[in-house]
N, C-alpha and C positions, 0 to 999 in steps of 0.2 A: 504494500500500500504506500503510495507516494505521500510523504508528509506535506509536500507543497501543494498538491492538487486534490488530494483525497481520492484519487483514482488508482486503478491497479495497473502496474507496470512490471516488467521483468528486466533484470540486469544479468548479463553474462560477462564473466571475466575469466580469461585463460591464465593458468599457471603451468609452467612447463614442468613435466615430470619425466622427461626422457633424457635429462642430463646434458642437453645441448640446446642452443638457440634454435627456434623454429619460426616459421611464418604461417599464420592462418591466412589462406588465400581466398577463401569464400566462406560465408556463414549465412544460415537461415535460422532465425529465431521465431518460434511460434508460441503464442500465449493461448492456452486452452481454458475454457470454463466448462465444468463438468457437474452433472447432477449427483454423481456418486464419487467417492474417493477413488481415483484411478491407481492402478498398479500394473506391472508387467510392461510389455513393449508398447511403444506409441501407436503402432498400427492397430491395436485392439481398443484404444480409448474411445473412439467414436461409437463403435458397436456395442461394447460391453459396459461402458460407464456414462454414456450420454454426453460425451465431450464434443465441443465444437471449437474450432479456431476462431477467436474473436479479434486477434491482432497478429500481424506478422511483420518482420523486417528482414530485408536482405542486405548483406554487406559484401561488396565485391572488392573492397580495398584490402591491400596486403597489410596485415597486422602483425608486427614483430613481437614475438614472445621470448623474452630473455630466459636463459636457463636458470637464473637465480632470482627471478622476480615475477610479478604479475603484470598483466596488461591493463590498459585503460579499458573501462567497461564498454559494452555495446548494449543497447536497449531495444526493447519492443514495448510499445511503439517507439519509433525513432524520436530523438529529442525534438521537441516542438510540435509533435503530433499528439492529439488527445489520448489520454489513458482510457482503459476499459472500466466498465462499471457493472454491477450486478452481484447477486448472492450465489454462492456455490463454492465448489472446489476449484482452485486455480492451480495450474501447473504450466511451466514453460519447458520446451524442448529445443535444444540447439543441435543443428546438424552443421558440420564444418569439414573443410579439407585443409590439410597441412602440406607445406612445401617439401617436407622430408619423406612423404609417402603419397605422391600424386595419384589421384584416382581412388584412394581409400576414403570412404565417408565415415567420419566419427560422429557419435551422438552422445549427448548426455541430457539429463532432465533434472529439474529442481524437485524438491520435496513438495507434494501437494499440500496446499493450505486452504482452510475454509475461511472465506472473507466475504464481507458485505461492503459494497461501495456504491 
């Protein structure tokens, strides 16, 4: 929940865990609203938990991720766009590609939280 707007946003920040610098070359961040608490793979969220994508943001800029630190965050929705609202379970999922493994899609998701905004 954004303290500034009272709307729901998601923030993704990469921290390198491979022991060397990498670059995130492309990222897609989705913010889901769900009627039930989702678990398992993202592909089951819409059918099993009543989830729907309410906001998404694509980033095509190269984002340098140092081996010993964190990156600047990326947001969904993008900075300046309105946040989401509504009651339910909220979860974000990020899909991204890295320069050290071209063609390999990585995914991670936040912990689902029940929010009202």
